[in-house]
N, C-alpha and C positions, 0 to 999 in steps of 0.2 A: 504494500500500500504506500502511495506517495502522500506526503504531508506538506502543508505550507505553514510558514511561521506567521504568527500574528503578534506584533510588537508595538507597545506604546512606551514612551519615555517621559519621565518627570525630571525636569532639570531645575535645580536651584542655583541662583546666581546672586552673590553678594554685590551690592552696589557700592561704589567707591565715593560715597558722600563723605563730608568731613566729620559729621556727627551721626549718631545712631538714629534709628527710625522714629523712636518716640522719646528720646532723651538727648541731652547735650553732651554726653560722653563721647570722646573721639573714636573714630573708626581707624584702627591700626592693624598691623600684622607683625608678629615677632617681638612684641614688647614683653616685659616681665609680666608674669601671670598676675591676674587680678589687680592690675594698676590702671586699666583703662575702663573704669566702671563707676557708676554712681548709684544713688539710692533708687532711681527709677528702674534701672537694670536689675537691681537686687529685689525688686518687688516690695520695698518697705512700705509700711502702713502710711496712708495719707498722701502718697505720691501720685501724680497724675501724668498721663502720657500727653506729649505735644507732638503733633504730626510734622515730619520733616518734609518741607515743600520740595526740596531738591530731590528727595527720594521719589516723590510723585512724578516730578519732571523726567527723571531717568526711566521710570516705568513707562511713561508715555512715549519716550523716544523709541524704546524697544517695541512697543505696540505698533507704532507707525512703521517701523522697519519690517515688521512681520505681517503687515497688511491687515491689521486687526480692527474690529469695531470697538470704539472706545466708549465706555460708560462714563458720561460726564457728571453723574451723581456718585460721588465717592463715599462708599459705605464700608465700615469695618465691623468685624465680628470677633467673638471670643470662641476659641477652640479649647474646650475644657478637658484636660487630662493632667495627671500629675506625673512628672518625671523629675529627677534630680537636676536635670539641665534646664528646667524652667522654674526659676525661683518663685514666680507669681502663682504657679499652679495652673496657668492657662497661657495661651499664645494669642496675641492680637494678629488677626489674619483677615482674609476676605472669603466668604463662603458663597452665598447665592448670587452676589453681584461683583464678580471680578472686574477689574478695570479694563481688561481686554478679552475679546471673544473672537472666535472664527477667523483665525489667521492661517498663514501657510508659509512654507519655505520650499522652493524648488531645488532639488539636489541632482547631481549627475554621477552615476556609477557605471563604469564601462561604456560610456557614450550614450547611456539611456537616461533621460530626464524623468524624474519622479516627483510628484508634488506630495509633500508631507503636510497633512492637515493638522492645525493646532487648535485645540479645543478652547483653552483659556490661558490667561496670564493674570496672576493675582499677587498682591503685595502682602508681606508679612514681616515678622521680626525673627532673627536667628536665635538659636538656643545657645547655651553655654557649651563648652567643650569638656568632655570627660576623659579621664585617663584611668584605665582599669588595671589593677595589679592582682596578685594572687588572693590577697585577703582584705584589700581595701581599694577605694577609688578616690581620685582627686578631681576637682572641678576648677576650670579657669573660666571666669565670668567675662573676660575681655570680649568674647564673641557674642555674648548675650545682648540682643537688641540691635545688632547690625542689620541694616535694611536688606531684605531679600525680595527677589521676584521668583515665583515658581511658574514654569511654563510646561503645560501638559499637552502632549499630542493625542490625537485620536489613534486607535489601534490600527494604523494603516502602513506601518513600516514592515517590509517583507523579509529582511535578513540583517545579519550583523554588519555587512558592508554599507547598507543603506543607513543603518543607525549611526555608524561612524561618520559617514558623509554628512548626515544631518547635524551631528554634534560639532563637526568642524565648521559647518556653515553658520550654526547658531553662535559659536564662539566668535566667528568673524563679526557677526552682528553686534555682540557685546563690545568688541574692541572698536569697531568703526563708529558706533554710537557713543563711544567713550564713557560707558557707564560702569565698566568693571575691567580688571586686568584678566579675569576669566582663567585663573591658574588652577587647574584641577589638583595639581600636586600640593597646593597650599589651601585647598578647600573652598576657594572663592567661586568655583563652579563645580557642582556636584550632580551626579546622575543616578537615578534609580530606574531599573528596567522591569517592565511587566511583559511576560512572554508566555504564549501558549502555542500549541500546534493543533491542526485539524486536517482531515483528509481534503485534498484538492476538490473544489466544487461544493464543499459543505458551507452552509451559511451560519451554522451554530458554532459558537466559540468553545474552545477546549478549556480545561482547567488551567488557570494561569498560576505561575509562580512569580514572585518578586525577587529581584536581585539588587541588593543594596551595597553601599560603601565601595563603589567603583571609583578609582582614583586616576584613571587615564582613559582617553578615547580608545586606545588600542585594547585595553582590558575590557571595555564595554563590548567591543566586537568579539573578543575571545570568549567572554562569558556567555554571550548570546549563542555563539556557534556551539559551545559545549552543551549548554542547557537544552538547545533544540535537539541535539543528538541524544542526550540523556532521556528526554521525554519520549522521543520516537522509539528508543529501545524499550522503554517501559511499556508502551502501548503495543508494540509488536509482540512482546512476550506475554501479552494478555493482562498486564497489570493496569493500575489506575494512577494517573498523576495526582499527587496530593497538592492541595492549595497550601503553600508555605512560603516563608521568607528565607532566602538563601544569600550567601555571600560568595565572592570569587576568591579562591585561594591562588595567589600568584605563583607559589612554588609548584603545586600540582597541576595548575591550569584547569582546575575543576571548580564547579559550584558546590558549596557545602551548606547543609541545613543550619539555619540559625534558630528558627522557631516555627511551629505550626501556625497557620493563619486561618482562623475561623471566619465567622460572619464579619461584616464591616463593623468597625468599632463605632459606638454611638458617642460622638464627641460633644453632644448637647450644645451645638452652636446656638448662640443668640447674639443679638446686636450689641456691639461694644458700647456700654453706656457712657463712657468718658470721652468718646469722640463722636460728636454729632455728624450726620451726613453733611457733606460739603459739595456744593454745586460748583463744578469747575467752569471757569470762563472759557467759552468756545473759542474766542480769538486767541487766548493763551495756548490752548490745545493745538490749534492750527499753526500758531507761530513756532511752536516746538517742531512741528513737521517741516515747516519751511526752512528752519535753521539746521536741519539734519545734514551732515556731510554726505558726499557721494559714497554709496555703498560699494562693496568689493566687486559685485557683478557689473555695476555701472562703470567702475574704473577699468575693469578688464576690457569691456566693450570699447571704451574710449581708446585704450592703448592699442587695441587691434585695428580699429577703424581709422583713427586719426594719426596715431604714431607709427603705424606699420609694424608693430611687434608681432611675432608669431604667437598663436594662441597659447601654446605651452608656456612661453616666457611670461606672457601677460598673467596667466593664472598663478604661476609661481610668485610673481611680483606682488600680487594683491593678497596672497595667502598670509603675508605678514603686513599688518598695518604700518608698523614702524618702517619697514623697507619701502613700502609703497609711498608713505609720506615723504621719505627721504628722496625718492625718485621725483615726486611732484615738485619738491623744492629745488632739486638739482636742475631740472629742465627749465627752470625760470632763468637760469644763467647760461645754460648750454642746451641747445635744441637738437643735439645729436642723440636722438631718442634711443636708437639701438645700441650705441656705444655706452650710454649711461646705464641702460639695462644690463648689458653684458658685464660691465664692471661691478655692478651691485650684486648680480647673481653669481659672478665668478670670483674675482679677487677679494671683494669685500666679504662675501658670505664665507669663503674659505677661511679668512682671517678670524671672523667672528666664531666660527665653529672650532677652530684651533685654540683660540684663547678663551672660549666659553663666555663670550661677552654679547651684550646687545649693542646695536649700533649707537645708541645714546651714550653708552659707557666708553666709547672711543673718542679720540680728539678730531676725528674726521668731520668736516662740515659739508653741506650740500654745495655751498659756494666754491669751496676749495676743490672738491671732486670735479665740479663742472669746469673750473678753470684749468685743471690738469688735463681733462679730456680735450678741451679746446686747444691746448698746447700740442697735443698729439696730432690733432687734425690740421693745424696750420704748419706743422713741420718743426716746431720749436724743439720738441723732443721726440725720440723714437718710442715705439711701444716697449722696447726692452728697457730704455731709460725710465719710462713711466713707472715700471714696476719698482724701481729704486725710489722714485719720488713718492710713490704710494706708501712704501714702508715708512718713510719719514712723516708723511701726512698722518698715518695712524698712530705713530709713537710720539711725535713732537707737535703735531697740529699747526705747523708753520704754513705760511702762504707758499704754494708751489713755485711761484716766481722766485721767492727768496731761496728756496731749496735748490732750484736749478742754477741760480747764480753762485750760491755758496759751493756747490759741488762741481761747478764748471761743466754742466751737462748740456748747455744750449747747443743745439744742432747747427751745423753750418749748412744753410740751404740756399745762400746767394749763388746764382749760377756763375757769375763772373769770378768770385772767389774760388769756387770749386773747379772751374775750368783751369785756372792757374795752377792749383794744387795737382790736379790730374795730369796736366801736361808735364809738370816736374817729375811725377812718378813714371810717366811713359818714357821720358827722356832717359831715366835711370834704368829702364827695364826693356831694352830693345829686343831681347830674346822673347819676352812675353808677347810683344807685338807680332813677331814672326810666328810664334805658336798659334796666335789667334788667326793669322792669315792662313795657317795650315789647317784650320778647323778644329783646333784643340780648345774645347770649351773651358777647360780648367784654367786657362790663362786669364779669363775674366775674373774668376774667383780669386786668383792670386793677386791680381792688380787691385781689386776691391780691398783685399786685406792690407795691401801696402798703403792704400789711401787712408784706410781707417787708422793704421798705425801712425801715419804722418799727422793725422788730425786728432789723435788721442780718442778715436772712436766717435768724434762729434760730427762727422760728415753725414748728411742726410742720405740714407741708403737708397731711397727711391730716386732722388735727383742725381745722386752720384752715378748710379747704374745707367741712367738715361744719357748723361753727358759722356761717360766713359765709352759707351757703345758708339756714340756719334764721333768721338775723337778717334777711336780705333778704326772705324770704317774710313774716315778721312785719311788716315795714315797708310792704310794698306791698298788704297786705290791706285 
C-alpha cells in the first residue's frame, strides 16, 4: 500500500523588540540568568500588562509579507494552565481572533512550485527557560515575556523537503521584514511538526503525532522522513499509530516518545481582562505594508531581469539578507552587477566561511568593494592583484586606492609607455622574435614574462599581449 504524508507546522518566532510584550524589561540573549526580568514577568501581585506597540507592528509586517487578512480589532486572551515556566499560571495569547488569517507562502522543491496555506498568525508572550538535571530543575526568567508570533499552517505540506523549503522561506520573511534574527540554534525560531500518513486517495486523516524541540531546519526534515517511515511500518505490520508527542534524537536520527497525547487539553481560554480590545488605525496598518522592504523573491526577480544575473546566482544572493543588502549597497557605486555578485558569492563568502564571520563583522564596506571592482574593470589592477587588495580590505579596511599605492600595485596600461617597454624587451631578445617567426608559440609567453619582470608585474596583461603581438608581427614582416 502506498501512503502520503500529511504535515502541518507550528512555528514560533521571537520578535527583536527592545522590550518585552507586556513589560518594560529588555529583550536580550546570552545575558546572566534572571537579570533581564521585572515584576510583570514574574507575575507578582498587583502588576498589570502594557501592550508593546512595536511588537504589534512587527506582527503586522509578517502578516503583510504572508498575504494574510489582518484583524484590525486587536483582542487578547488568557490561556490557562500551570507550568513552572509560566510564573503567572497563565499565558497572554490570542485565541479566537488572531491578528492574521488565511495567508500563504509559495515554495519551490525540485523545480515544482507548491503553495503552503497558512491558517493563522497570533501574538503571545514567551515562557521562561528550564534546565533539567537528575534530581532538580532551574529556571531562567530572562525569556519570560519576550514577544512571540506563532504561525500555523494548514495540513497541506507533503514531505520533509517541502517542510524544509517552507521553513527556509519563512525564515527569509522574518529576516527581510527585520522582525527577528530567526536563529533556531538560539531558540528565536522554533518549530513543532504535526504529521500523519494515509493511503493515497483517502480523504480521512490518519492518527497524527507531534514532534517537538526541533532545533534546525535540517533536523525538521530528518525527523519528518523518519517519522513517516516509522508510521508506515507500523500500519503495514497491522499495528495502530498512537497519538503522542515525540522528540528527535540527533544521535540516533530517530523520533523518541516523550508522552502520550490524549484529547485536546481544555485551556479554558477567556478574554484577557487587563487588556481591552484595541481598534487598530487602518492607515497605520497600510502604512506598515507600504514601508515593507522588497522581499527575497522580488529581489531575485529584479536581479535576473534587470541585472542579468543567472537565476542560480540570484537565488543564492537573496538567501542571505545580509549579503543581498551588501550587494544592493555595492551596486550604488559600481554597476558591474555580475562582477559584484561573483565577488560576494566567491571570495567574500569563502573568507566568511573560513573565518566563521558574518559580513558585518569584517572591515569590508560596500563602497570599498565597489571601488576595487571598478579598478579591475578600468585596468588599474589585474584580477590577480585584486585578490591581494581584497585581503587587505578584509583585514585592514583601508581604501583600495590607498592599498594599491602603498603596495605599488597600479597596473601600467598606457599604450605609449608599454610600447616603449616592449620594444626594449624585443631588442634584448632577438632569438624570441625568430622563434615567433618560426611559429613557436612559447616565444610569446617568454616575452610576456620578460615584460612582467621588467615592470615588476605591473604591466596590464591584456594591453601588453595586444601590443606585443602587433610589434612582433611588424618585426617579422
